[in-house]
VEXLUMSE-67101 format. One record per residue (C-alpha): residue in three letters; y, x, z. Coordinates in steps of 0.2 Angstrom, whole numbers, plus 5000, padded with zeros to 4 digits. Layout:
<kolfis>
AlaYXZ ...
</kolfis>
This chain:
<kolfis>
Unk558557155354 Unk557257085343 Unk556157055358 Unk557656955366 Unk557956855350 Unk556056805349 Unk556056745367 Unk557556635364 Unk556756565348 Unk555156535358 Unk556056455372 Unk556956335360 Unk555356285352 Unk554556245369 Unk556056135374 Unk556056045357 Unk554156015359 Unk554355955377 Unk555855835371 Unk554855765357 Unk553355735368 Unk554455655381 Unk555355545368 Unk553655495360 Unk552955455377 Unk554555355382 Unk554455265365 Unk552555225366 Unk552255065375 Unk551154905373 Unk552054735372 Unk551654555370 Unk550554555385 Unk549554395389 Unk547954335397 Unk546254275392 Unk545554205407 Unk545954335421 Unk546054485409 Unk547654555402 Unk547854595384 Unk549354675375 Unk549754735358 Unk550054915353 Unk551354995341 Unk550054955326 Unk549854775331 Unk548054795338 Unk547554705354 Unk547054815368 Unk546354775385 Unk547254825401 Unk546154875416 Unk547154765428 Unk546554585433 Unk547954455433 Unk548154355448 Unk549354205452 Unk550354305463 Unk550554465452 Unk550854375436 Unk550754455419 Unk552054595414 Unk552854575398 Unk552454755393 Unk551854925399 Unk552855085395 Unk552555275395 Unk550855265387 Unk549955435386 Unk548255515385 Unk547155605398 Unk545755675388 Unk544955535378 Unk545655395389 Unk547355315386 Unk548555265400 Unk550155165402 Unk551355155416 Unk551654985425 Unk553254925433 Unk552755015450 Unk552555175441 Unk550655175442 Unk549555225428 Unk548355085421 Unk546955115409 Unk547055045392 Unk545555015382 Unk545354985363 Unk544654815359 Unk542754815357 Unk542054675367 Unk543854615369 Unk543954595350 Unk542554475350 Unk543354375364 Unk544954375355 Unk544154315339 Unk543254175349 Unk544954125357 Unk545854125340 Unk544354025333 Unk544453895347 Unk546253885345 Unk546053845326 Unk544653725330 Unk545853635342 Unk547253625329 Unk545953565316 Unk545253435328 Unk547053365332 Unk547453355313 Unk545753275310 Unk546053145324 Unk546753025311 Unk545353055298 Unk543952965306 Unk544752795307 Unk544052615306 Unk544752445310 Unk544452315324 Unk545152145319 Unk546252235306 Unk546952355319 Unk546652545316 Unk545652635329 Unk545552825326 Unk544352945334 Unk544153135333 Unk542853205322 Unk541153225331 Unk541653115345 Unk540852945349 Unk542052795351 Unk541752785369 Unk542252965373 Unk543752965360 Unk545552975364 Unk546452825355 Unk548052865346 Unk549252725352 Unk550752765341 Unk551152705324 Unk549852765311 Unk550452835295 Unk549552755280 Unk549652735262 Unk550252555257 Unk550052485239 Unk551452355240 Unk551252285223 Unk549352255226 Unk549752165242 Unk551052055234 Unk549752005221 Unk548351975233 Unk549451855242 Unk549351735228 Unk547451765227 Unk547251715245 Unk548351565242 Unk547351505228 Unk545651535236 Unk546251445252 Unk546851295242 Unk545251275232 Unk544151285248 Unk545151155257 Unk545551035243 Unk543851035235 Unk542950925248 Unk544450805248 Unk544350775229 Unk542450775228 Unk542450625241 Unk543350525228 Unk542050535214 Unk541150375210 Unk539450425214 Unk538850355231 Unk537150455232 Unk537850615227 Unk539450605238 Unk538350565253 Unk537250725250 Unk538750835246 Unk539650765261 Unk538250805273 Unk538050985266 Unk539951015267 Unk540150945284 Unk538651035292 Unk539051195283 Unk540851175290 Unk540151145307 Unk539251315307 Unk540751405299 Unk541951335313 Unk540751385328 Unk540351555320 Unk542251585318 Unk542551545336 Unk541251655343 Unk540951795331 Unk542751825325 Unk544051755337 Unk543151785354 Unk542551955348 Unk544252005341 Unk545151945357 Unk543952045368 Unk544352205357 Unk546252175360 Unk546052155378 Unk544952305380 Unk545952425369 Unk546252585379 Unk548152575373 Unk548352425384 Unk547652505399 Unk546352445411 Unk546552255415 Unk546552205433 Unk545552045429 Unk544052095418 Unk543751915413 Unk545451895404 Unk544651855387 Unk543551715394 Unk544951645405 Unk546051625390 Unk544651545379 Unk544351425393 Unk546151385393 Unk546051345374 Unk544551235377 Unk545551135391 Unk547051115380 Unk546051055365 Unk545150925377 Unk546850875385 Unk547650845368 Unk546250735362 Unk546050645378 Unk547850595379 Unk547950555361 Unk546450435362 Unk547250355377 Unk548850325368 Unk548050265352 Unk546950145363 Unk548450075372 Unk549350045355 Unk547849965348 Unk547649845363 Unk549449785360 Unk549149745341 Unk547349685344 Unk546449815333 Unk545249955335 Unk546050125336 Unk544850185322 Unk545450045311 Unk547150035302 Unk548249895309 Unk548249745297 Unk549749715286 Unk549349525284 Unk550049385294 Unk548449335301 Unk548249335320 Unk547449495328 Unk545949395334 Unk545449345316 Unk545549525310 Unk544449605323 Unk542649575323 Unk541849485338 Unk541049645345 Unk542649735344 Unk543549595353 Unk542249605367 Unk542649795368 Unk544449765368 Unk544349645382 Unk543549775393 Unk544749915389 Unk545749965405 Unk544349905417 Unk543250015426 Unk541749915421 Unk541049865404 Unk540649965388 Unk541950095382 Unk543050065367 Unk541950155354 Unk540950305359 Unk540150325342 Unk541750315332 Unk541850445318 Unk542950595319 Unk544750545322 Unk546350615316 Unk546750695333 Unk545150795332 Unk545550855314 Unk547350905320 Unk546650995335 Unk545451085324 Unk546751135311 Unk547951195325 Unk546651315330 Unk546351375312 Unk548151395308 Unk548451505324 Unk547251635319 Unk547551615300 Unk549251685301 Unk548651825311 Unk547351855298 Unk548651875285 Unk549751995296 Unk548252105300 Unk547652105282 Unk549252175275 Unk549552315288 Unk547852385285 Unk547852545276 Unk547352565258 Unk545752645262 Unk545152485270 Unk546252355262 Unk545052305247 Unk543552285258 Unk544552185271 Unk545252075256 Unk543552025250 Unk542951975267 Unk544551875270 Unk544451785253 Unk542651725258 Unk543251685276 Unk544751575270 Unk543651485257 Unk542251445269 Unk543451395282 Unk544451285270 Unk542851195265 Unk542551165284 Unk544251095286 Unk544350995270 Unk542650915274 Unk543350845290 Unk545050795282 Unk544050695268 Unk543250585282 Unk544950525288 Unk545450345281 Unk546850325269 Unk547450395253 Unk547550585249 Unk549450585248 Unk550350615258 Unk549450645275 Unk547850725269 Unk548850835256 Unk550050895269 Unk548650945281 Unk547651035267 Unk549251115260 Unk549751185277 Unk548051275278 Unk548251345260 Unk549951415264 Unk549751485281 Unk548851645278 Unk550051695264 Unk551451665276 Unk550651785288 Unk550451915274 Unk552351895270 Unk552751935288 Unk551652085287 Unk552552145271 Unk554152135281 Unk553552245295 Unk552452355285 Unk553152525291 Unk553552475308 Unk552052375314 Unk551052455328 Unk549452365331 Unk549152475347 Unk550752435356 Unk550452345372 Unk551452185368 Unk550652175351 Unk548852185359 Unk549352055372 Unk550051935359 Unk548551955346 Unk547251945360 Unk548051785368 Unk548251695351 Unk546451745346 Unk545751685362 Unk546651525363 Unk546151485345 Unk544351525349 Unk544351405364 Unk545051265353 Unk543751295339 Unk542351295352 Unk542851125358 Unk543051055341 Unk541551135333 Unk540351105348 Unk540950935354 Unk541850845339 Unk540750915325 Unk539050975331 Unk538750855346 Unk539550705338 Unk538550715322 Unk536850765330 Unk536550705348 Unk537850565352 Unk537150395347 Unk537850335331 Unk538150505324 Unk537650525306 Unk536250645309 Unk535650555325 Unk534350435317 Unk534450505299 Unk532950525287 Unk532050685289 Unk532550745272 Unk534450725276 Unk534150805293 Unk533250955285 Unk534750975272 Unk536050955286 Unk535151075297 Unk534951205283 Unk536751195279 Unk537251215297 Unk536251375300 Unk536851435283 Unk538651415289 Unk538251505306 Unk537451655297 Unk538651675283 Unk540251675294 Unk539251785307 Unk538851915293 Unk540651925288 Unk541051975306 Unk540352145302 Unk541852185292 Unk543252075299 
</kolfis>
């Protein structure tokens, strides 16, 4: 009896042990299976990553889990979907590979988050590259950049730009009215030649370069015509030439009707036209419209048409300067502001020096021309404040618009700076520097080079 009872107890214990073992085996599994390269890794019940001795292939795929895990001696096995045992190894070498994988993933995330940390500006438009990458190999972010904007600072500096521009453009006009002939002559030469250098450098270093940066921006894509920038600059040169040529022809035709030279105001007296016009001008007027004889006046001073063309080119890009200044992030705003202040002051001197040469009183014509320059950049800044949080300088339409206006402005200023200012003063007979004394030539030449260098230097930052 006791023996039978002991056997029953022993049999019950064996069944319980077998059931427990079966339950544990059934419950034991590895899940979260994934691949590192061609190797399959899973996570055990303790969350440790283990290596499965099965090679993943495109046809077999990666199972989600392996079940029925058990041991044979010192080795662990699990059962795959087909009922086959697969060897499961603890992570030794695999741990290092996993750590490397995790490290690379973290580095990738850090790289993506740092993509906006290494940013600089081309013509006021932000260009961001990944840390450690060169600009040529970087991937440009073409979306709207999130930046910090100190709006009160921008509103205050709007008036700073206005005052600086006004001082620069009105100073030469007012100085020309001082009753000191010798001083006025020297100051006029310095300002005019310095202004010539400023205009030429603005055309090539600032506008041409900025337009090229816009048209080569990778957010715009690859252009089918690589010479787009140069083509638009040539269009600007041609438009400036055409406007001046037609303007001079119209002025000449009107002058013939009233019997005066286009470079001289029409007499308000009742005398006859012949009495008001010098004999040499009468001779020239008699030849106008014929294919022979001398031209009307190839050595005439810069005319209002030339100044208007020059101002048009300056106004086009000045409004863009104001816009791109305001939308620049705070990290770059102060540096760019200082550069723009000098830029506007120098450019104002250049324009004011040429406006001061025009005949007539300061009011209203000269004052209106100077005032337009003084207010145009603040207008661009006001526009920038209005679109501060929606402006995307890397949008295709924006890049095309900015690039086209910069290139057209460059072409206009190339024509005015090289033809109407540089060549007319220095190499065309009758120009003020053509047969000037050596001292005046040296002074004017130094001022010209100074303008070229100073505005070229500012091109490093804007």
